C-alpha positions as CSV (number, residue, x, y, z in Angstrom):
1,M,-14.3,269.5,-151.9
2,K,-11.2,270.4,-149.9
3,T,-13.2,270.0,-146.9
4,A,-14.5,266.7,-147.6
5,V,-11.5,265.7,-148.5
6,I,-10.1,266.8,-145.0
7,F,-12.8,265.1,-143.8
8,F,-12.5,261.9,-144.8
9,F,-8.6,262.0,-143.3
10,A,-9.6,263.0,-139.7
11,V,-12.3,259.8,-140.1
12,L,-9.8,258.2,-141.2
13,S,-6.7,258.9,-138.6
14,E,-9.0,258.5,-136.3
15,V,-9.8,255.1,-137.5
16,T,-6.5,254.0,-137.8
17,A,-5.9,255.4,-134.4
18,T,-8.2,253.1,-132.4
19,T,-7.2,249.7,-134.3
20,A,-3.5,251.2,-133.0
21,L,-5.3,251.3,-129.9
22,K,-5.4,247.6,-130.0
23,F,-2.3,246.8,-130.8
24,S,-0.4,248.9,-128.2
25,E,-2.0,246.9,-125.3
26,G,-2.7,248.8,-122.7
27,F,0.1,251.3,-124.3
28,T,2.6,248.5,-123.0
29,K,3.9,248.4,-127.0
30,W,5.6,252.2,-127.7
31,I,5.1,252.1,-132.0
32,P,1.5,251.6,-131.4
33,S,0.8,253.9,-128.6
34,L,2.6,256.3,-130.6
35,V,0.3,255.4,-133.6
36,V,-2.8,256.3,-131.3
37,V,-1.7,259.8,-129.5
38,V,-0.6,261.1,-133.4
39,G,-3.9,259.5,-135.4
40,Y,-6.4,261.1,-132.7
41,G,-4.6,264.1,-132.4
42,L,-4.6,264.8,-136.5
43,S,-8.2,263.4,-136.5
44,F,-9.5,266.1,-134.4
45,Y,-7.0,269.0,-135.8
46,L,-8.3,267.7,-139.4
47,L,-11.9,267.4,-137.5
48,S,-11.8,271.7,-136.4
49,L,-10.9,272.4,-140.1
50,S,-13.5,270.9,-141.5
51,L,-15.7,272.1,-138.6
52,K,-14.6,275.7,-140.6
53,E,-17.4,275.3,-143.4
54,L,-20.0,272.2,-141.4
55,P,-22.0,272.0,-139.0
56,L,-21.2,270.6,-135.8
57,G,-23.4,268.5,-135.0
58,A,-23.6,266.9,-138.4
59,A,-19.8,266.2,-138.5
60,Y,-19.6,265.2,-135.2
61,A,-22.4,262.7,-135.6
62,L,-20.8,261.2,-139.3
63,W,-17.2,261.5,-138.3
64,S,-18.7,258.9,-135.4
65,G,-20.1,256.9,-137.3
66,I,-18.3,256.2,-139.5
67,G,-15.5,255.5,-137.4
68,I,-17.5,253.0,-135.7
69,V,-18.6,251.4,-138.8
70,L,-14.7,251.3,-140.4
71,T,-13.6,250.7,-137.0
72,V,-15.9,247.2,-136.7
73,I,-14.7,246.3,-140.1
74,A,-11.4,246.6,-139.5
75,G,-12.3,244.5,-135.3
76,M,-13.5,241.5,-138.3
77,L,-10.6,242.1,-140.6
78,I,-7.6,241.8,-138.2
79,W,-8.7,240.3,-135.6
80,R,-11.2,237.9,-136.4
81,E,-14.2,239.6,-134.2
82,P,-17.9,237.9,-134.7
83,M,-20.4,239.7,-136.4
84,D,-24.2,238.5,-135.1
85,W,-28.0,239.9,-135.5
86,A,-27.0,242.4,-132.8
87,R,-24.1,243.8,-133.8
88,G,-24.9,243.7,-137.7
89,I,-28.4,245.9,-137.0
90,G,-26.7,248.2,-134.8
91,I,-23.9,249.0,-138.2
92,F,-27.3,249.3,-140.1
93,L,-28.8,251.5,-138.4
94,I,-25.6,253.9,-137.8
95,M,-25.6,253.3,-142.1
96,L,-28.8,254.3,-142.1
97,G,-28.3,257.2,-139.3
98,I,-25.4,258.7,-142.0
99,V,-27.6,258.2,-145.3
100,I,-30.5,260.5,-143.7
101,V,-28.3,263.0,-142.5
102,N,-26.4,263.2,-146.0
103,L,-29.0,263.5,-147.9
104,F,-32.5,265.1,-146.0
105,S,-30.9,267.8,-142.8
106,K,-31.5,271.0,-143.9
107,S,-27.8,272.3,-141.2
108,P,-26.9,275.0,-142.4
109,A,-23.1,275.3,-143.0
110,H,-20.7,278.6,-142.7
């Protein structure tokens, strides 16, 4: 349970940092730029802690896949980025992959 909470915050930190990256306008705005640096640093630190118990491949696949989905949702909500059929199918396939990894992977934890 503790590892799942740490992993959740690793993903949340990554999504926050990626969202702030757009707000930083090429690192010309210092507050969003600081959020980017701190967010990515925290995300990688928390991911490294969760890797003490999670297998590397599965953890990274889930971290990046969930991050992609949440970042796309943030883009749609904050910047009104459109959802076309290709984006929708791609996101669906990423989510399907996350479900498959969680339900069927037999990768042993440490």
